[in-house]
All heavy atoms as atom14 arrays in JSON, in Angstrom:
{
  "sequence": "MKVFQIKSKPQNIDRVNQFIHDKNICIGWPRTGDLTISSSEKIRE",
  "atom14_mask": [
    [1, 1, 1, 1, 1, 1, 1, 1, 0, 0, 0, 0, 0, 0],
    [1, 1, 1, 1, 1, 1, 1, 1, 1, 0, 0, 0, 0, 0],
    [1, 1, 1, 1, 1, 1, 1, 0, 0, 0, 0, 0, 0, 0],
    [1, 1, 1, 1, 1, 1, 1, 1, 1, 1, 1, 0, 0, 0],
    [1, 1, 1, 1, 1, 1, 1, 1, 1, 0, 0, 0, 0, 0],
    [1, 1, 1, 1, 1, 1, 1, 1, 0, 0, 0, 0, 0, 0],
    [1, 1, 1, 1, 1, 1, 1, 1, 1, 0, 0, 0, 0, 0],
    [1, 1, 1, 1, 1, 1, 0, 0, 0, 0, 0, 0, 0, 0],
    [1, 1, 1, 1, 1, 1, 1, 1, 1, 0, 0, 0, 0, 0],
    [1, 1, 1, 1, 1, 1, 1, 0, 0, 0, 0, 0, 0, 0],
    [1, 1, 1, 1, 1, 1, 1, 1, 1, 0, 0, 0, 0, 0],
    [1, 1, 1, 1, 1, 1, 1, 1, 0, 0, 0, 0, 0, 0],
    [1, 1, 1, 1, 1, 1, 1, 1, 0, 0, 0, 0, 0, 0],
    [1, 1, 1, 1, 1, 1, 1, 1, 0, 0, 0, 0, 0, 0],
    [1, 1, 1, 1, 1, 1, 1, 1, 1, 1, 1, 0, 0, 0],
    [1, 1, 1, 1, 1, 1, 1, 0, 0, 0, 0, 0, 0, 0],
    [1, 1, 1, 1, 1, 1, 1, 1, 0, 0, 0, 0, 0, 0],
    [1, 1, 1, 1, 1, 1, 1, 1, 1, 0, 0, 0, 0, 0],
    [1, 1, 1, 1, 1, 1, 1, 1, 1, 1, 1, 0, 0, 0],
    [1, 1, 1, 1, 1, 1, 1, 1, 0, 0, 0, 0, 0, 0],
    [1, 1, 1, 1, 1, 1, 1, 1, 1, 1, 0, 0, 0, 0],
    [1, 1, 1, 1, 1, 1, 1, 1, 0, 0, 0, 0, 0, 0],
    [1, 1, 1, 1, 1, 1, 1, 1, 1, 0, 0, 0, 0, 0],
    [1, 1, 1, 1, 1, 1, 1, 1, 0, 0, 0, 0, 0, 0],
    [1, 1, 1, 1, 1, 1, 1, 1, 0, 0, 0, 0, 0, 0],
    [1, 1, 1, 1, 1, 1, 0, 0, 0, 0, 0, 0, 0, 0],
    [1, 1, 1, 1, 1, 1, 1, 1, 0, 0, 0, 0, 0, 0],
    [1, 1, 1, 1, 0, 0, 0, 0, 0, 0, 0, 0, 0, 0],
    [1, 1, 1, 1, 1, 1, 1, 1, 1, 1, 1, 1, 1, 1],
    [1, 1, 1, 1, 1, 1, 1, 0, 0, 0, 0, 0, 0, 0],
    [1, 1, 1, 1, 1, 1, 1, 1, 1, 1, 1, 0, 0, 0],
    [1, 1, 1, 1, 1, 1, 1, 0, 0, 0, 0, 0, 0, 0],
    [1, 1, 1, 1, 0, 0, 0, 0, 0, 0, 0, 0, 0, 0],
    [1, 1, 1, 1, 1, 1, 1, 1, 0, 0, 0, 0, 0, 0],
    [1, 1, 1, 1, 1, 1, 1, 1, 0, 0, 0, 0, 0, 0],
    [1, 1, 1, 1, 1, 1, 1, 0, 0, 0, 0, 0, 0, 0],
    [1, 1, 1, 1, 1, 1, 1, 1, 0, 0, 0, 0, 0, 0],
    [1, 1, 1, 1, 1, 1, 0, 0, 0, 0, 0, 0, 0, 0],
    [1, 1, 1, 1, 1, 1, 0, 0, 0, 0, 0, 0, 0, 0],
    [1, 1, 1, 1, 1, 1, 0, 0, 0, 0, 0, 0, 0, 0],
    [1, 1, 1, 1, 1, 1, 1, 1, 1, 0, 0, 0, 0, 0],
    [1, 1, 1, 1, 1, 1, 1, 1, 1, 0, 0, 0, 0, 0],
    [1, 1, 1, 1, 1, 1, 1, 1, 0, 0, 0, 0, 0, 0],
    [1, 1, 1, 1, 1, 1, 1, 1, 1, 1, 1, 0, 0, 0],
    [1, 1, 1, 1, 1, 1, 1, 1, 1, 0, 0, 0, 0, 0]
  ],
  "atom14_positions": [
    [[152.91, 72.27, 103.92], [152.18, 72.05, 105.31], [151.81, 73.37, 105.84], [152.48, 74.26, 105.86], [153.05, 71.33, 106.25], [152.37, 71.03, 107.49], [153.34, 70.12, 108.72], [154.93, 70.58, 108.62], [0.0, 0.0, 0.0], [0.0, 0.0, 0.0], [0.0, 0.0, 0.0], [0.0, 0.0, 0.0], [0.0, 0.0, 0.0], [0.0, 0.0, 0.0]],
    [[150.46, 73.31, 106.34], [149.94, 74.48, 107.08], [149.61, 74.03, 108.48], [149.08, 73.11, 108.69], [148.63, 75.05, 106.42], [148.94, 75.56, 104.99], [147.61, 76.22, 104.55], [147.96, 76.71, 103.11], [146.71, 77.33, 102.48], [0.0, 0.0, 0.0], [0.0, 0.0, 0.0], [0.0, 0.0, 0.0], [0.0, 0.0, 0.0], [0.0, 0.0, 0.0]],
    [[150.05, 74.91, 109.55], [149.8, 74.58, 110.88], [149.1, 75.77, 111.49], [149.48, 76.87, 111.19], [151.25, 74.31, 111.56], [150.95, 74.11, 113.1], [151.99, 73.12, 110.98], [0.0, 0.0, 0.0], [0.0, 0.0, 0.0], [0.0, 0.0, 0.0], [0.0, 0.0, 0.0], [0.0, 0.0, 0.0], [0.0, 0.0, 0.0], [0.0, 0.0, 0.0]],
    [[148.08, 75.45, 112.32], [147.37, 76.43, 113.0], [147.27, 76.05, 114.48], [147.12, 74.87, 114.77], [145.96, 76.57, 112.45], [145.05, 77.64, 113.14], [145.34, 78.93, 112.74], [144.17, 77.36, 114.14], [144.55, 79.99, 113.22], [143.53, 78.39, 114.66], [143.69, 79.66, 114.25], [0.0, 0.0, 0.0], [0.0, 0.0, 0.0], [0.0, 0.0, 0.0]],
    [[147.67, 76.94, 115.34], [147.77, 76.66, 116.71], [146.84, 77.76, 117.53], [147.19, 78.87, 117.31], [149.12, 76.56, 117.13], [149.33, 76.24, 118.63], [150.84, 76.18, 118.99], [151.57, 76.99, 118.5], [151.14, 75.21, 119.9], [0.0, 0.0, 0.0], [0.0, 0.0, 0.0], [0.0, 0.0, 0.0], [0.0, 0.0, 0.0], [0.0, 0.0, 0.0]],
    [[146.14, 77.27, 118.54], [145.55, 78.16, 119.48], [146.01, 77.89, 120.81], [146.11, 76.84, 121.35], [143.98, 78.02, 119.54], [143.35, 78.32, 118.16], [143.44, 78.89, 120.63], [141.85, 78.14, 118.06], [0.0, 0.0, 0.0], [0.0, 0.0, 0.0], [0.0, 0.0, 0.0], [0.0, 0.0, 0.0], [0.0, 0.0, 0.0], [0.0, 0.0, 0.0]],
    [[146.54, 78.89, 121.46], [147.07, 78.77, 122.82], [146.25, 79.68, 123.76], [145.81, 80.68, 123.43], [148.51, 79.33, 122.97], [149.6, 78.42, 122.17], [150.94, 78.95, 122.43], [151.86, 77.95, 121.79], [153.32, 78.45, 122.04], [0.0, 0.0, 0.0], [0.0, 0.0, 0.0], [0.0, 0.0, 0.0], [0.0, 0.0, 0.0], [0.0, 0.0, 0.0]],
    [[146.11, 79.17, 125.06], [145.36, 79.93, 125.96], [146.28, 80.82, 126.85], [145.87, 81.56, 127.73], [144.53, 79.0, 126.93], [145.47, 78.24, 127.66], [0.0, 0.0, 0.0], [0.0, 0.0, 0.0], [0.0, 0.0, 0.0], [0.0, 0.0, 0.0], [0.0, 0.0, 0.0], [0.0, 0.0, 0.0], [0.0, 0.0, 0.0], [0.0, 0.0, 0.0]],
    [[147.51, 80.74, 126.56], [148.48, 81.52, 127.37], [149.5, 82.34, 126.52], [150.76, 82.15, 126.49], [149.25, 80.44, 128.23], [149.65, 81.03, 129.56], [150.15, 79.95, 130.45], [150.72, 80.57, 131.68], [151.28, 79.59, 132.61], [0.0, 0.0, 0.0], [0.0, 0.0, 0.0], [0.0, 0.0, 0.0], [0.0, 0.0, 0.0], [0.0, 0.0, 0.0]],
    [[148.91, 83.11, 125.54], [149.89, 83.91, 124.68], [150.81, 84.82, 125.43], [150.18, 85.42, 126.46], [149.01, 84.62, 123.68], [147.7, 84.67, 124.39], [147.53, 83.58, 125.28], [0.0, 0.0, 0.0], [0.0, 0.0, 0.0], [0.0, 0.0, 0.0], [0.0, 0.0, 0.0], [0.0, 0.0, 0.0], [0.0, 0.0, 0.0], [0.0, 0.0, 0.0]],
    [[152.02, 84.86, 125.16], [152.99, 85.75, 125.82], [152.94, 85.48, 127.27], [153.16, 86.4, 128.16], [152.76, 87.26, 125.5], [152.93, 87.44, 124.02], [152.85, 88.95, 123.67], [152.33, 89.8, 124.34], [153.41, 89.17, 122.53], [0.0, 0.0, 0.0], [0.0, 0.0, 0.0], [0.0, 0.0, 0.0], [0.0, 0.0, 0.0], [0.0, 0.0, 0.0]],
    [[152.66, 84.32, 127.7], [152.81, 83.79, 129.2], [151.74, 84.54, 130.03], [151.93, 84.59, 131.2], [154.15, 83.99, 129.7], [154.6, 83.06, 130.71], [154.0, 81.81, 130.62], [155.41, 83.29, 131.59], [0.0, 0.0, 0.0], [0.0, 0.0, 0.0], [0.0, 0.0, 0.0], [0.0, 0.0, 0.0], [0.0, 0.0, 0.0], [0.0, 0.0, 0.0]],
    [[150.51, 84.88, 129.41], [149.42, 85.52, 130.28], [148.26, 84.61, 129.95], [147.8, 84.37, 128.9], [149.16, 86.96, 129.68], [150.35, 87.79, 129.82], [147.93, 87.46, 130.41], [150.15, 89.22, 129.07], [0.0, 0.0, 0.0], [0.0, 0.0, 0.0], [0.0, 0.0, 0.0], [0.0, 0.0, 0.0], [0.0, 0.0, 0.0], [0.0, 0.0, 0.0]],
    [[147.81, 83.99, 131.12], [146.66, 83.02, 131.04], [145.39, 83.79, 130.78], [144.99, 84.56, 131.49], [146.56, 82.26, 132.42], [145.65, 81.13, 132.31], [144.87, 81.07, 131.24], [145.61, 80.43, 133.28], [0.0, 0.0, 0.0], [0.0, 0.0, 0.0], [0.0, 0.0, 0.0], [0.0, 0.0, 0.0], [0.0, 0.0, 0.0], [0.0, 0.0, 0.0]],
    [[144.77, 83.41, 129.58], [143.51, 84.14, 129.23], [142.36, 83.18, 129.04], [141.35, 83.67, 128.42], [143.84, 84.77, 127.82], [144.97, 85.85, 127.79], [145.09, 86.59, 126.57], [146.25, 87.36, 126.5], [146.2, 88.6, 126.89], [145.14, 89.13, 127.49], [147.35, 89.43, 126.9], [0.0, 0.0, 0.0], [0.0, 0.0, 0.0], [0.0, 0.0, 0.0]],
    [[142.38, 82.13, 129.56], [141.23, 81.11, 129.59], [140.06, 81.8, 129.98], [138.91, 81.79, 129.4], [141.53, 79.89, 130.42], [140.28, 78.97, 130.5], [142.69, 79.08, 129.83], [0.0, 0.0, 0.0], [0.0, 0.0, 0.0], [0.0, 0.0, 0.0], [0.0, 0.0, 0.0], [0.0, 0.0, 0.0], [0.0, 0.0, 0.0], [0.0, 0.0, 0.0]],
    [[140.03, 82.49, 131.12], [138.79, 83.15, 131.76], [138.41, 84.23, 130.83], [137.14, 84.38, 130.75], [139.03, 83.66, 133.14], [139.33, 82.54, 134.25], [138.68, 81.46, 134.03], [140.14, 82.77, 135.17], [0.0, 0.0, 0.0], [0.0, 0.0, 0.0], [0.0, 0.0, 0.0], [0.0, 0.0, 0.0], [0.0, 0.0, 0.0], [0.0, 0.0, 0.0]],
    [[139.21, 85.0, 130.26], [138.91, 86.01, 129.29], [138.17, 85.4, 128.23], [137.16, 85.94, 127.57], [140.04, 86.83, 128.85], [139.74, 87.93, 127.91], [140.98, 88.66, 127.29], [142.12, 88.49, 127.83], [140.82, 89.43, 126.37], [0.0, 0.0, 0.0], [0.0, 0.0, 0.0], [0.0, 0.0, 0.0], [0.0, 0.0, 0.0], [0.0, 0.0, 0.0]],
    [[138.67, 84.27, 127.6], [138.05, 83.68, 126.46], [136.71, 83.15, 126.74], [135.74, 83.4, 126.07], [138.86, 82.58, 125.94], [140.3, 82.76, 125.48], [141.21, 81.81, 125.27], [140.59, 84.08, 125.11], [142.57, 82.14, 124.84], [141.86, 84.41, 124.6], [142.8, 83.35, 124.32], [0.0, 0.0, 0.0], [0.0, 0.0, 0.0], [0.0, 0.0, 0.0]],
    [[136.5, 82.62, 128.0], [135.19, 82.11, 128.38], [134.21, 83.26, 128.69], [133.06, 83.18, 128.18], [135.32, 81.19, 129.68], [136.08, 79.97, 129.26], [133.98, 80.87, 130.25], [136.55, 79.16, 130.39], [0.0, 0.0, 0.0], [0.0, 0.0, 0.0], [0.0, 0.0, 0.0], [0.0, 0.0, 0.0], [0.0, 0.0, 0.0], [0.0, 0.0, 0.0]],
    [[134.71, 84.26, 129.36], [133.78, 85.42, 129.69], [133.36, 86.12, 128.45], [132.24, 86.46, 128.23], [134.51, 86.41, 130.58], [133.68, 87.56, 131.03], [133.81, 88.73, 130.48], [132.83, 87.73, 131.92], [132.98, 89.63, 130.98], [132.38, 88.94, 131.94], [0.0, 0.0, 0.0], [0.0, 0.0, 0.0], [0.0, 0.0, 0.0], [0.0, 0.0, 0.0]],
    [[134.29, 86.42, 127.58], [134.03, 87.35, 126.41], [133.49, 86.5, 125.15], [133.17, 87.04, 124.16], [135.28, 88.0, 125.94], [135.72, 89.06, 127.0], [134.87, 89.44, 127.79], [136.87, 89.47, 126.9], [0.0, 0.0, 0.0], [0.0, 0.0, 0.0], [0.0, 0.0, 0.0], [0.0, 0.0, 0.0], [0.0, 0.0, 0.0], [0.0, 0.0, 0.0]],
    [[133.52, 85.13, 125.37], [133.22, 84.21, 124.25], [133.85, 84.53, 123.02], [133.2, 84.55, 121.91], [131.62, 84.35, 124.08], [130.84, 83.88, 125.31], [129.3, 83.9, 124.96], [128.65, 83.63, 126.39], [127.33, 83.88, 126.37], [0.0, 0.0, 0.0], [0.0, 0.0, 0.0], [0.0, 0.0, 0.0], [0.0, 0.0, 0.0], [0.0, 0.0, 0.0]],
    [[135.02, 84.64, 123.11], [136.0, 84.76, 121.9], [137.43, 84.28, 122.28], [137.83, 83.98, 123.28], [135.96, 86.24, 121.46], [136.76, 87.13, 122.47], [137.43, 86.75, 123.31], [136.47, 88.51, 122.4], [0.0, 0.0, 0.0], [0.0, 0.0, 0.0], [0.0, 0.0, 0.0], [0.0, 0.0, 0.0], [0.0, 0.0, 0.0], [0.0, 0.0, 0.0]],
    [[138.23, 84.32, 121.19], [139.6, 83.89, 121.32], [140.44, 85.09, 120.67], [139.89, 85.92, 119.94], [140.01, 82.57, 120.7], [139.72, 82.52, 119.33], [139.37, 81.51, 121.52], [140.16, 81.35, 118.57], [0.0, 0.0, 0.0], [0.0, 0.0, 0.0], [0.0, 0.0, 0.0], [0.0, 0.0, 0.0], [0.0, 0.0, 0.0], [0.0, 0.0, 0.0]],
    [[141.73, 85.11, 120.9], [142.47, 86.13, 120.25], [143.69, 85.54, 119.73], [144.17, 84.42, 119.99], [142.88, 87.3, 121.21], [143.89, 86.67, 122.57], [0.0, 0.0, 0.0], [0.0, 0.0, 0.0], [0.0, 0.0, 0.0], [0.0, 0.0, 0.0], [0.0, 0.0, 0.0], [0.0, 0.0, 0.0], [0.0, 0.0, 0.0], [0.0, 0.0, 0.0]],
    [[144.42, 86.27, 118.81], [145.48, 85.63, 118.1], [146.87, 85.93, 118.81], [147.8, 85.43, 118.46], [145.66, 86.25, 116.6], [145.64, 87.7, 116.67], [144.5, 85.75, 115.73], [145.91, 88.34, 115.25], [0.0, 0.0, 0.0], [0.0, 0.0, 0.0], [0.0, 0.0, 0.0], [0.0, 0.0, 0.0], [0.0, 0.0, 0.0], [0.0, 0.0, 0.0]],
    [[146.72, 86.81, 119.9], [147.93, 86.83, 120.75], [149.0, 87.76, 120.28], [150.16, 87.8, 120.76], [0.0, 0.0, 0.0], [0.0, 0.0, 0.0], [0.0, 0.0, 0.0], [0.0, 0.0, 0.0], [0.0, 0.0, 0.0], [0.0, 0.0, 0.0], [0.0, 0.0, 0.0], [0.0, 0.0, 0.0], [0.0, 0.0, 0.0], [0.0, 0.0, 0.0]],
    [[148.73, 88.61, 119.22], [149.61, 89.66, 118.88], [149.33, 90.95, 119.54], [148.38, 91.52, 119.43], [149.55, 89.89, 117.33], [149.88, 88.62, 116.52], [150.7, 87.62, 116.91], [149.54, 88.38, 115.16], [150.86, 86.62, 115.89], [150.08, 87.2, 114.79], [148.87, 89.17, 114.24], [150.0, 86.75, 113.46], [148.76, 88.63, 112.94], [149.33, 87.38, 112.62]],
    [[150.44, 91.45, 120.36], [150.13, 92.68, 121.06], [149.91, 93.89, 120.0], [150.52, 93.84, 118.93], [151.33, 92.87, 121.87], [152.47, 92.03, 121.18], [151.7, 90.88, 120.47], [0.0, 0.0, 0.0], [0.0, 0.0, 0.0], [0.0, 0.0, 0.0], [0.0, 0.0, 0.0], [0.0, 0.0, 0.0], [0.0, 0.0, 0.0], [0.0, 0.0, 0.0]],
    [[149.23, 94.9, 120.49], [149.02, 96.09, 119.85], [148.34, 95.87, 118.47], [148.27, 96.75, 117.47], [150.34, 96.79, 119.52], [150.95, 97.23, 120.87], [152.35, 97.91, 120.55], [153.31, 97.35, 121.31], [154.29, 96.55, 121.06], [154.58, 96.53, 119.73], [155.15, 96.09, 121.78], [0.0, 0.0, 0.0], [0.0, 0.0, 0.0], [0.0, 0.0, 0.0]],
    [[147.65, 94.74, 118.25], [146.89, 94.47, 116.96], [145.54, 95.37, 116.99], [145.21, 95.91, 115.85], [146.55, 93.01, 116.82], [147.81, 92.39, 116.77], [145.85, 92.75, 115.51], [0.0, 0.0, 0.0], [0.0, 0.0, 0.0], [0.0, 0.0, 0.0], [0.0, 0.0, 0.0], [0.0, 0.0, 0.0], [0.0, 0.0, 0.0], [0.0, 0.0, 0.0]],
    [[144.93, 95.39, 118.06], [143.76, 96.14, 118.11], [142.54, 95.33, 117.7], [142.64, 94.15, 117.62], [0.0, 0.0, 0.0], [0.0, 0.0, 0.0], [0.0, 0.0, 0.0], [0.0, 0.0, 0.0], [0.0, 0.0, 0.0], [0.0, 0.0, 0.0], [0.0, 0.0, 0.0], [0.0, 0.0, 0.0], [0.0, 0.0, 0.0], [0.0, 0.0, 0.0]],
    [[141.39, 95.96, 117.64], [140.09, 95.3, 117.3], [139.98, 95.08, 115.86], [139.93, 96.1, 115.01], [138.97, 96.1, 117.89], [137.59, 95.51, 117.69], [137.47, 94.46, 117.07], [136.66, 96.18, 118.17], [0.0, 0.0, 0.0], [0.0, 0.0, 0.0], [0.0, 0.0, 0.0], [0.0, 0.0, 0.0], [0.0, 0.0, 0.0], [0.0, 0.0, 0.0]],
    [[139.88, 93.93, 115.44], [139.8, 93.5, 114.05], [138.43, 93.12, 113.51], [138.16, 92.74, 112.3], [140.63, 92.23, 113.73], [142.15, 92.42, 114.05], [142.95, 91.08, 113.83], [142.76, 93.38, 113.18], [0.0, 0.0, 0.0], [0.0, 0.0, 0.0], [0.0, 0.0, 0.0], [0.0, 0.0, 0.0], [0.0, 0.0, 0.0], [0.0, 0.0, 0.0]],
    [[137.39, 93.35, 114.36], [136.14, 92.97, 114.13], [135.45, 93.76, 112.75], [134.64, 93.19, 112.14], [135.09, 93.2, 115.28], [135.07, 94.48, 115.68], [135.41, 92.28, 116.38], [0.0, 0.0, 0.0], [0.0, 0.0, 0.0], [0.0, 0.0, 0.0], [0.0, 0.0, 0.0], [0.0, 0.0, 0.0], [0.0, 0.0, 0.0], [0.0, 0.0, 0.0]],
    [[135.94, 94.97, 112.6], [135.37, 95.75, 111.37], [136.39, 95.74, 110.25], [136.15, 96.52, 109.3], [135.04, 97.13, 111.86], [136.21, 97.9, 112.35], [133.81, 97.05, 112.79], [135.93, 99.46, 112.51], [0.0, 0.0, 0.0], [0.0, 0.0, 0.0], [0.0, 0.0, 0.0], [0.0, 0.0, 0.0], [0.0, 0.0, 0.0], [0.0, 0.0, 0.0]],
    [[137.52, 94.97, 110.34], [138.5, 95.04, 109.33], [138.14, 94.0, 108.17], [137.62, 93.07, 108.48], [139.91, 94.61, 109.84], [140.22, 95.61, 110.83], [0.0, 0.0, 0.0], [0.0, 0.0, 0.0], [0.0, 0.0, 0.0], [0.0, 0.0, 0.0], [0.0, 0.0, 0.0], [0.0, 0.0, 0.0], [0.0, 0.0, 0.0], [0.0, 0.0, 0.0]],
    [[138.57, 94.32, 107.01], [138.29, 93.5, 105.94], [139.43, 92.48, 105.92], [140.52, 92.62, 106.48], [138.44, 94.33, 104.57], [139.68, 94.88, 104.3], [0.0, 0.0, 0.0], [0.0, 0.0, 0.0], [0.0, 0.0, 0.0], [0.0, 0.0, 0.0], [0.0, 0.0, 0.0], [0.0, 0.0, 0.0], [0.0, 0.0, 0.0], [0.0, 0.0, 0.0]],
    [[139.21, 91.38, 105.16], [140.21, 90.3, 104.9], [141.48, 90.93, 104.42], [142.63, 90.51, 104.89], [139.72, 89.14, 103.98], [138.59, 88.57, 104.54], [0.0, 0.0, 0.0], [0.0, 0.0, 0.0], [0.0, 0.0, 0.0], [0.0, 0.0, 0.0], [0.0, 0.0, 0.0], [0.0, 0.0, 0.0], [0.0, 0.0, 0.0], [0.0, 0.0, 0.0]],
    [[141.42, 91.81, 103.48], [142.61, 92.4, 102.91], [143.44, 93.3, 103.91], [144.62, 93.25, 103.99], [142.26, 93.42, 101.67], [141.71, 92.7, 100.58], [140.27, 92.23, 100.69], [139.48, 92.77, 101.52], [139.88, 91.2, 99.98], [0.0, 0.0, 0.0], [0.0, 0.0, 0.0], [0.0, 0.0, 0.0], [0.0, 0.0, 0.0], [0.0, 0.0, 0.0]],
    [[142.72, 93.99, 104.8], [143.32, 94.84, 105.92], [144.07, 93.88, 106.87], [145.16, 94.18, 107.22], [142.32, 95.7, 106.4], [142.92, 96.66, 107.49], [143.69, 97.76, 106.84], [144.32, 98.64, 107.79], [145.26, 99.57, 107.26], [0.0, 0.0, 0.0], [0.0, 0.0, 0.0], [0.0, 0.0, 0.0], [0.0, 0.0, 0.0], [0.0, 0.0, 0.0]],
    [[143.38, 92.74, 107.24], [143.92, 91.82, 108.14], [145.18, 91.29, 107.54], [146.14, 91.11, 108.15], [142.93, 90.77, 108.54], [141.91, 91.48, 109.47], [143.68, 89.75, 109.39], [140.78, 90.53, 109.71], [0.0, 0.0, 0.0], [0.0, 0.0, 0.0], [0.0, 0.0, 0.0], [0.0, 0.0, 0.0], [0.0, 0.0, 0.0], [0.0, 0.0, 0.0]],
    [[145.3, 90.82, 106.32], [146.42, 90.33, 105.74], [147.6, 91.3, 105.59], [148.69, 90.9, 105.81], [146.1, 89.84, 104.14], [145.34, 88.58, 104.19], [145.17, 87.99, 102.7], [144.26, 87.07, 102.6], [142.95, 87.22, 102.29], [142.63, 88.41, 101.78], [142.01, 86.3, 102.27], [0.0, 0.0, 0.0], [0.0, 0.0, 0.0], [0.0, 0.0, 0.0]],
    [[147.2, 92.57, 105.35], [148.26, 93.65, 105.44], [149.08, 93.78, 106.67], [150.22, 93.86, 106.83], [147.48, 95.04, 105.13], [148.48, 96.08, 105.0], [147.65, 97.44, 104.78], [146.76, 97.5, 103.83], [147.74, 98.35, 105.61], [0.0, 0.0, 0.0], [0.0, 0.0, 0.0], [0.0, 0.0, 0.0], [0.0, 0.0, 0.0], [0.0, 0.0, 0.0]]
  ]
}
């Protein structure tokens, strides 16, 4: 079974307005940085 979940309050910080304003969502992992230029292999790593 695979489960995927999107939360608007990762780490108990409400980010709904940020998602709407920036027109994006985030995975909620701190210190991950910007992944927009990363390859699939780099993200998996």
